C-alpha positions in Angstrom: -18.8 -5.0 13.7 -20.6 -1.8 12.9 -21.1 -0.8 9.3 -19.5 2.5 8.3 -21.0 2.6 4.8 -24.4 1.3 3.7 -25.5 1.8 0.1 -28.8 0.6 -1.3 -29.7 0.6 -5.0 -27.2 3.5 -5.6 -27.5 4.8 -9.2 -25.8 7.5 -11.2 -27.1 8.7 -14.5 -25.5 11.4 -16.6 -27.9 13.5 -18.7 -26.7 15.3 -21.8 -29.6 16.8 -23.7 -31.9 13.9 -24.4 -29.2 11.3 -24.0 -28.9 9.4 -20.7 -25.8 7.5 -19.8 -26.1 5.1 -16.9 -22.7 5.1 -15.1 -23.9 3.1 -12.1 -27.0 1.0 -12.5 -28.0 0.3 -8.8 -25.5 -1.2 -6.4 -26.2 -2.4 -2.8 -23.6 -3.4 -0.2 -22.3 -2.5 3.2 -18.7 -1.9 4.5 -17.8 -2.7 8.1 -15.6 -0.4 10.1 -12.0 -1.6 9.8 -12.7 -3.6 6.7 -10.3 -3.7 3.7 -12.5 -3.8 0.5 -11.2 -3.8 -3.1 -13.5 -2.6 -5.9 -12.4 -4.0 -9.3 -13.7 -3.8 -12.9 -12.6 -2.9 -16.4 -12.5 0.6 -17.8 -16.1 2.0 -17.9 -17.4 -0.5 -15.3 -18.4 2.3 -12.8 -15.4 2.1 -10.4 -14.6 5.8 -10.6 -18.2 6.8 -10.4 -18.7 4.7 -7.3 -15.5 6.1 -5.7 -16.8 9.7 -6.3 -20.2 8.9 -4.7 -18.7 7.0 -1.7 -16.1 9.8 -1.2 -18.8 12.4 -1.2 -17.3 14.1 -4.3 -20.6 13.6 -6.3 -24.3 13.0 -5.6 -26.2 9.9 -6.7 -29.2 10.1 -9.1 -31.1 7.8 -6.8 -30.7 5.3 -4.0 -29.5 5.8 -0.5 -26.1 6.2 1.1 -25.6 6.1 4.8 -22.2 7.0 6.3 -21.7 6.2 10.0 -25.5 5.6 10.2 -26.6 8.9 8.8 -28.1 9.5 5.3 -25.6 11.8 3.5 -28.6 13.7 1.8 -29.3 15.2 5.3 -26.0 17.1 5.3 -25.6 20.6 3.9 -22.8 21.2 1.4 -20.7 22.7 4.1 -21.3 19.7 6.4 -20.4 17.4 3.5 -17.1 19.3 3.0 -16.4 19.0 6.7 -17.2 15.3 6.7 -14.9 14.7 3.8 -12.1 16.5 5.5 -12.5 14.9 8.9 -13.5 11.3 8.1 -12.2 10.6 4.6 -8.7 10.5 3.1 -7.9 10.1 -0.6 -4.9 8.6 -2.3 -4.9 9.0 -6.1 -2.9 7.3 -8.8 -1.5 10.7 -10.0 -0.4 11.7 -6.4 -1.8 15.2 -6.8 1.1 16.9 -5.0 2.0 20.6 -5.2 5.3 20.7 -7.1 6.7 23.9 -5.5 5.8 22.8 -1.9 7.8 20.6 0.4 6.8 17.1 1.5 5.8 18.5 4.9 3.8 21.4 3.5 2.0 19.0 1.1 1.0 16.8 4.0 -0.1 19.7 6.0 -2.6 21.0 3.4 -5.8 19.2 4.6 -5.3 20.7 8.1 -5.8 24.2 6.7 -9.5 23.2 6.1 -9.9 21.2 9.3 -10.9 22.1 12.8 -7.6 21.0 14.1 -5.9 23.8 16.1 -3.1 25.5 14.1 -0.7 24.8 16.9 -1.0 21.1 16.2 -0.4 21.2 12.4 3.3 20.9 12.4 3.5 18.0 14.8 0.6 16.1 13.1 2.2 16.6 9.6 5.6 15.4 10.8 4.2 12.3 12.5 2.2 11.5 9.3 5.4 11.8 7.2 7.4 9.7 9.6 4.7 7.0 9.6 5.3 6.3 5.9 9.0 6.2 6.3 9.9 9.6 4.8 11.3 11.4 7.9 14.5 12.0 5.9 12.6 13.6 3.0 10.5 16.0 5.1 11.8 19.2 3.3 12.3 17.7 -0.1 10.2 18.7 -3.2 8.2 16.5 -5.6 10.9 16.6 -8.2 13.4 15.2 -5.7 11.3 12.1 -5.0 10.7 8.8 -6.7 7.3 7.7 -7.8 7.0 5.4 -4.8 8.0 8.2 -2.4 5.5 10.6 -4.0 2.7 8.1 -3.4 3.8 7.7 0.2 3.6 11.5 0.6 0.0 11.2 -0.7 -0.7 8.5 1.9 0.7 10.7 4.7 -1.5 13.6 3.5 -4.5 11.3 3.5 -3.7 10.3 7.1 -3.0 13.7 8.6 -6.6 14.4 9.8 -6.8 10.8 11.2 -9.8 9.8 9.0 -11.9 6.7 9.5 -11.9 5.7 5.8 -9.1 5.9 3.2 -10.0 5.7 -0.5 -7.1 4.5 -2.6 -7.7 5.0 -6.3 -5.3 2.8 -8.3 -2.5 3.6 -5.8 0.1 1.4 -7.5 -0.9 2.2 -11.1 2.0 4.6 -11.8 4.6 2.6 -9.9 7.1 -0.2 -10.6 6.6 -3.5 -8.8 9.0 -2.8 -5.9 7.4 0.7 -5.2 3.9 -0.8 -5.5 4.8 -3.5 -3.0 6.0 -0.8 -0.5 2.8 1.2 -1.0 0.6 -1.8 -0.5 2.6 -2.7 2.6 1.8 0.7 4.1 -1.9 0.5 3.2 -2.2 -3.0 4.7 -0.4 -1.9 7.9 -2.9 1.0 8.2 -5.7 -1.5 8.0 -4.3 -4.2 10.2 -2.5 -2.2 12.9 -4.4 1.0 13.0 -7.9 -0.2 12.1 -8.4 2.1 9.1 -11.2 1.2 6.8 -9.7 0.9 3.3 -11.6 1.1 0.0 -9.2 0.2 -2.8 -10.0 0.9 -6.5 -7.9 -1.2 -8.8 -7.8 -3.2 -12.0 -4.9 -5.4 -10.7 -5.9 -8.7 -9.3 -2.7 -9.1 -7.2 -3.3 -5.6 -5.7 -7.0 -6.4 -4.9 -6.0 -9.6 -3.2 -4.4 -7.7 -0.3 -8.0 -6.9 0.7 -10.4 -9.1 2.7 -13.2 -8.8 0.1 -13.5 -7.9 -3.6 -16.5 -6.4 -5.3 -16.3 -6.7 -9.1 -18.3 -4.2 -11.2 -19.3 -4.8 -14.9 -21.3 -2.2 -16.9 -22.3 -0.3 -13.8 -23.6 -3.2 -11.8 -22.1 -5.6 -9.3 -20.9 -8.7 -11.0 -19.7 -10.4 -7.8 -19.0 -9.8 -4.1 -16.6 -12.3 -2.6 -14.3 -12.9 0.4 -10.6 -13.3 -0.4 -9.7 -16.9 0.6 -6.0 -16.2 1.1 -5.0 -12.5 1.3 -1.7 -11.5 -0.1 0.8 -10.0 2.3 3.6 -7.5 1.7 6.0 -10.5 1.8 4.3 -12.2 -1.1 5.7 -11.7 -4.6 4.0 -8.6 -6.1 3.0 -9.0 -9.8 1.3 -6.2 -11.7 
């Protein structure tokens, strides 16, 4: 299967005056199209830095990053923004929903910055909302939703442009176990039934083991890269 992501010796160093802080000390790995990869590690291990680099939200200090076979340094800033909007979806722990905007309008937001014709926005957004089981919450506001429902709205918003890759950053971190199980069920379904490439950032072993493969970071470097022998399914007990 073709690789969608290839990184070689990727590094990120933050400079403050004469002080250098190595956030990522050189990582090398590939991600296949349609793969479900979890990235784990304790606080300060480089997980968030790696997410920002892979999601094209930040630039590496050195090393190479190819997305769909093309070095990302060859893109202009406008091209990178277009690539992010078209090929990448983000799901964050804090949901990042607009509080005074309905579920449907929240999900529609990425389309304003896309090349999708405006005539298709409404239908696309409604399908995305329905795909996460919130058709009956279409016109509700954030305050009227549970934490699990808010995260499902965030997943629908990530899906609305039909991206190739979905980055899920601690998607169950603010949820109770039942809501977390529901969210992981949706994410796993997107991978297995719709072929989405999933890159999951988590500190929870039980969450990570829904993936096919786990990369563990420690102090900015890869501590291990292993296949999951027996993946968890949504039917398994979910333990945070």
